[in-house]
N, C-alpha and C positions, 0 to 999 in steps of 0.2 A: 536047457538050451538057451543060449544068449539071444535076446530079442533085439532086432534092429528096427529103428524107426523108418518108416517109409516117407521119403521126402517128396513134397508136392512140387510141381513144375515151377510155380512162382517162387517158392522158397529156394529151390535150386538155382533159379535165375538170379535171385538176389545175392546168393553166395558168390556166384560167378562174377557179378557186377562189382561187389566189394573187393574181391580178390584182384580183379583187373585194375581197380583204382589204386590199390596198394602197390601193385607192380608199377603203375604209371607214376605214382608219387616217388617211389624209389628211383625210377629212371630219371625223373626231373632233378632229384637231389644229386645224382651222380653224373649226369650228362654235362656236356659243355666243358669249358676250360676252368682253370683254378680261380678265375676272376668272377665266376657266376655263383649265385645262390638263390634259393627259394625264400622270398620274404613273406609270401602269403599263399595259402592253398586252402580252398574249401571244396570238399567232395560231397557235401550234403548227406552224410551218413547218420544224421540225427533222426529223431522220431518223426514219423509222418505227421503232417499238419503243422510242423514248426515254421514260424514266420520270422524268427530271429535266431542268432547264434553267435558263436565266437570261434575264430580261427587264428592261430598264431598270436593270440592275445589281442586280436582286433575284433571288436563287436560289429555285427551287421544286423540289419533289419529290413523289412519289406512292407509294402502297402499296396492295396488294390482299391483305389477310391471308387471305382465304378462296378466292382464285382457285385452280382446279385446272388440270391439264394441258389446254392449249388455251384456257383463259380468259385474259383480259388486261384491263389498264387502263393504256393507253399511247398514245403518238402514232401516229396512223394517217391517212395521206393528208391531212395538213393540219388535223386536228382531234384532240382528245384523246378516245379512245374506250374505253368499258368494255363488255366482252362477258361475260355470264353470271358476274357477280362473286360470286355465292353469298353475298351479304351486303354489308356496307358497305365500299366502297373509297374511298380518300382522295386528294385533291390539295390541296396547301397551299404557301403561301409560307414558305420557311425564314428569310428575312431580313425585316426590317421595311420597310414602304414609308413614306417620310418624308411626313407630312401636317402638319408643324408650321406651314406657311404657309397652310393651308387653313381657310376658315371652314366649309365643308361639303364632303362627298365624295359620289360616286355610284359604285356598283359595278354593272357590267353584263356579261352574257355571252350567247352564243348556245346554245340548248338544242334538241336534236332527238333523238327516239326512233326506233328501227327495230325492227320486229317487233311482236308484240302484247303490249303492256304491261298489267299489272294495276294497278288503282287501290288506294288505301289502304283498309284494312279488309277485304281479301280473304284474309287469313291469312298465317302465317309461310311462308317459302319461296315467296311469291307476290307480295306488294306491291312495286311498282317505283317508285322515286322519286329526285329530285335535291334535295340540301340545300346551302344556302349559309349560312356563318356568318362573322362578322368579330370581331376583337379589337383594341381600341384601348388602347395603353399597358399591356397585360397585365392589364386589369381583368376579363377573362373573355370567353368566346365568347358572342356575341349573334346572335339570329336577326333578319333584317330585319322591319320592321313589316308589310310586305305578304306575309310568308310565312303559311302556313296549317298547321293541325294535321293530321298524318297519323296517324290512330288505328289501333288494332288491333295484333295480334302482329307482332313484328319491325319495329315502327314506334314510335308514341307520341312523335313528334318533330314539329317544324315543318319543312315542306319548301317549295320554290319550284316544283316540278313533280312530277306523278304521272300514271300512266295514259299513254295514247298522246299524244305531243306532236309536232306538226309543227314544222318549223324556225321558231324564234321568238327574239326578243331579249328577255331578261328584264333588268329594272333594279330596283335597290333603291329608286329614287327618292332624294330628298335625305336625307342623314344628317349631322347636326351633327358636325363634326370636333372633338370635345372631347378633344384629346390631340395627340401628336406622332408616334406609331408605329402603323402599321396592319398586321395580318396577316389573310390570307384563307384559308378552308378550304372546299373543295367536296367533297361526298361523293355517291356514287351507289349504287344497289342494283338489281340485276336478277338473275333466277333461271333463265334458259333460254339455251341455246346459240344460239337464234334472236333473242335480245333484246339490243339495243345502246343505250347512252346515248352521245351525241356532244356534247362541250362545246367551245366555240370562242370566240375573240375576248373573252377576259377583260380587262376594262378598268376602271381606277380613274381617275375624273375629279375634279379639285379645283376648287372655286370659292371665292373669297376675298371673298365678300360681307360687308362689315364695317360695323357701326354705330359703330365707333370704340371708345374706352375711356372709362370713367366719369370725370367731372370734378366739381369742386367750385367753386362761386362764392359767395364771401362778399361781400356788397354792402350799402351803406348805402341807406336809403330816399331819400336825396338824390342818389344817384349817377345818371349818365346811363343810358339804355337800353342793353342789351347783347344780342347774338345768342348764344344758348346753343350753337348749332352750333360756334361758335369756341371754346367751352370744352371740347369733347370732345377726348380724346386720340387718338393713333393717326392713321389715315387714313380717316375715315368717308366713305361714299358719299353723294352727294346724292340727293334725291328721296324721302327718308323722311318720316315723320310724327311729330309731337310730341304727347304727352299729359301731363297734370299738373294741379295744383291750379287753375291759371288757363289761359285760352285764349290761347296765344301767337300772335303775328302773323307775317306774312312767311313762311308755308309752312315749308320745311325749315330755314330760318334760325333759327326759333324765337326771335323777338325778345321779350325780357323787359323790362318797364317796372317798376322797383322802386317807383315812386310809386303804382302802381295794382294791381299783381299780388302774389299771395301767394307766400311762400317755400315750399319743399318739394322733392320729388323730381320732376323732369321727365324723361320717358323718350322716347328717340329710337328709332324702329323702322324697319328696312329689310327688304325681302323679304316672303315670305309663309310661312305654316305648311307643313311643320314646321320649315323652315329660316329662320325669322325670326331676325334678329340685333338685339339691343337694347343700348343704352348709356344711362346716365343722367347728369344733372347735378343735383347737390344744391345748391339755392339757399337761402341764409340771409340775411334782412334783419336787421341788427343795429343797435340804438341804442347811442350812445356813453355810457358811464357814468363815474362818478368813482372812480378807483382810489386816491385819496389822494396823499400826497407821500412822497418817499424818506426813508429813515432808515438808521442803522447801529447795530450792537451787537456786543459781545464776550462770549462765553460761556467758562466753564471746561468742559473735556471731561466733568467729573463733574456738571455742573449738571443739574437736572430739565428736562423738556420745557417749551417756551414757545410760545405762539401768535404767529406773526409778524404776523398781521393786527392785533393789539393794539399793535404797534410802529410801524405806518404812521402818519405825520402826516396832518393834515387830517381829513376825514370820508369815508372810503372806503365805497363801496356794497358790499353783500353779493353773493354768488353769483358771484364771480370764481374764477379758477383760479391756481394757483401752479406755477411752473417754476423749476428750479435744479439745482445739482449733485447733490442727493439728492431722491427723491420725498417730499414732505411728506404728513402725514396730516390727517384731519379736514376735508377739503374746503377751503372758503374761509378757515377759521381758520388754515390753514397751520402745523400743529404741528411744531415743530423739536425733535429730540432730539439734544442735543450729544454724547451718548454713542455714537450710532450713525451720525450724519449728517455730511456734509462741509461745511466752510466755503465761502463764496463769495457770489455775488449771487443772491438769490431774488426773482423778478419776479412781482408780482401783476397779473393782466390781467383786464379786463372786456371782453366782446364778442369778436368774431373779426375778423381782418384783412379788409378795411382799416378796419373800424369798431372799433378797439381803443384802449383807454386803459390805461396801465400805470404802476406805481410799484414801487420795489424796496427791499429791506432788505439791506444788506451785512452779512453775518454773519462774524465772526472767532471763531476758537476758540483760546484760549490753552492750550497743552498742553506742560508739561514732560514729559520722558521719563526716568524713573528707571532706572538700570542700574549694575551694579557687577560686579567680579570679585574673587575671594578666593584668597589663596595662603598656605598650602595650603587646599583645600576639604575634604580628607580627611587627618587626621593621627591621632596617638595621644596618650594621656594623658601621655606623656613630653615632648611639645612641643605645647602648646595655644595658642601665640601665632599669630594669623592676621592677615595684612595685607590690608586692603580697598582696592581701587582704584576710585574713583568715576568712572564713565563716563557720567553723566547729561547730558542735553541740555536747553538752555533752562531751566536751573534756577539759583537764586541762594542757596537755603537748603536744609539737609538735616537729617534726623532719623533716627538709627539705633536700631533695637531688635534686640539680639543674641539675644533669646529665652532668656537664661539668668538672668533676674531681676536683671540688672545695670541700672545707671542708663542712661537714654537719652543718646545722644551726638550732638552737632551738628557734629562735626568733618567736614571734607570727605572725607578718606580716612583713617579711623582704623586703629589697630593695637589688637587686642583679645585679652586672655588669657581663654580659656574655662576652666571648672572642670576640674581635672586629677585629681579624686578617683575618678572613674568614667567609663566610656564614655557617650556620649550623642549625639543628633542635634539640632541647634539650628537653628531657622528664623529667619533674619536678614531683617529687613524694613527697606528704605530708603524713606523718604518724601521726595520731592523737591518743592520749592515754586518757582514762578516769581514774577516781579515782580507779577503780578495775584493772587497767593495761590492760584492753581490748583495742584493736587497730582497726583502720580502715584506709584505704589508699585512696587517690584521686590522679589521674594522669592527667596531661595536658601537652601540648607541647608549647614551645616557638620557634618561627621561626625567625632566623636572616638571612636576605637576603642581597644581594649586593645592594649598593646604586644605585638608579635609575639615568639614564642619560636623563634628560628632556630638550633636546635641539631641535632646528629646523634648517634645512639647506635651505635657499632660493634657488629658481631655476632661478631667474632673478634679475639684478640690473641695475640702470640707472645713471651712473656717468656723469651727465650733468651740475653739479654745482648748481642745484636748491635746494640743501640741503635735498632732499627727495630721499631716497634709493640710495645714491651716492656711497655706499661701499658694497662689498660682504663680509659678516661676519656671524657668528653664532648668532642665537637668543636664549636667555636663556642658556648661557654657564656656569652658576654658578656651576652646578653639575660636571663639568669636572675638573680633576686635571692636566692632561698634554695633549698636542695635537701636532701633526705634520701635516702640510698641504702643498701640492704641487699642483700648477695649471699649466696646459700645454695648449698651443695653438694647432691648428689642425695639425701643423707640428711636434708636440712632443717637442717643445721648452718650457723650464720653463719660465713662465712669472711672477710667484710669488711663494714664499715659506716662511713658518714661523713656529715657535714653540710656539707662543703665543696663548693661548686659546681665547684671545680677539682680534685676528688679524682683520685687515681691508684692503682689496684690493681696491684701488681707480680706477682700470681699466688701470693703466699705467704699463709699463714693469718695474718689480721689485719695483713698487710704486714710482719711481723717473724718469724713462725714458720717452720715447715717449708714447703717448696714444695707447692702443691696439684697433684694429678695432672691429666694431660690429660683433657679432657671438657667437658661442658656444665654451666654454672652458671646458676642462676636469679637474676635481679635484679629489684628493685622500687624505683622512684624516685618521690618526691613533689616536683614541680618547681613553684616559685612565681615569678610574674612581678612586675613592679615595683609593681603595684597590689593585690597580695595574692591574685591568682587562682591556684588550684592546679590542677595537671594530673598525673594518675597515669600512669606509664610502667612496664611490666613485660614481661619477655621472657627470652631465653637468650643468654648470651655463651659462645662456644667458646674454651677455653684449649687452645692447641696449641704445644708447645715445638719 
């Protein structure tokens, strides 16, 4: 005989609960119009004790910061249950729910209390409540419009349930989906071991009721009638209503007759508050004006600003607009500044498309580019000849100012001798001219410095007749023009002196007397370069045979 398992009452109730949830979920998926869908649904069918999970690819978690031993806020028998939370316990989605394709959203959940709950305003460690908040695109947590203030200690917040609550479905109602990412946070509070909050069937529904996207219609008063519905962007739903400066005909088609109706903003509305969606079509009736006739002109880059309106041929009307490579100033005058703006075609337009008339001014800018290199650009008074290489572009004539009070030079690539009597920094200016007599300048500096003194003074010499380091003398004295040297022994007596830059002291008194003893000798030198600049050198030389 086949054996049948006897079902316990709790097991049977769990089966009934899960079956009812399945039927509810199917109902949510299939109810509503074709513009609605379930984005998120959590029925808490996971294992008892779960404090985190995933629904529709969105992770969620919970926390009960004040729960004590035996208290909890977790999955229990197919619901999320909070027992004696001793303060606020939290359930929230960790990931964002994608609402980017939604016009509106609705958040709903089942709430049930067990035990004797206390209402708001009954004092701290007493008030029991349920709170729901949502956050769109990280703009901050918001309470639903139909939530209510829960006053008193341990409260002072908006809640969606308080006091004893029989099993009921709470809904936020329609929320405009002004963003792409949604997060949900549910918190509960209860204060007794016999008090429970049960949360279930958290659902986020999306509806894409759309009035389309704003449009613009520029039309002439002689144009045929037009349906403004066809001017909306996106995918607007039919059945809406139009409002605006004139009464449109043909219902949601919004037929506009330019011969009899006023321009302005016409608004298309679908749905009802608070989830109405609107889009608008801005209609402009434009008369065709006279924009004048085309012209062209060439400017030098250094010319003063000019009004292009004055360069149009014919008799153009005022109040037009200019477009072109650079933004012109002064409205319909179209002020062009050759020093800062680009050449090209600048178009003067009256009206708006398709009722537009235009004329253009072709602007050319004649611009030589002055440029040169100098070799050398840094030199000394010993060699002040500098060669200049002209690298100018679009130029035919040149004028050089070398900055040294010499005559101006019109050579293409000159060679110039700068003053050699003293150091100096000279600002060289090249002015380049093109065929239209437009100019450009390039400035560079030539530095003439004092000749360098590249000598060395030894600190020891060994006059022992081995032909190695037998004399005290300067190393590399070529850059010296004049020299005075005096060498003293430790008693201050002069043992050697000379005015020869290539002097040699052999270690004898005056180079001819008795040999000087080993030791340190003090020297003093006055060294003069090629332009008469003097430099004092003094120190000690060690004599060691």
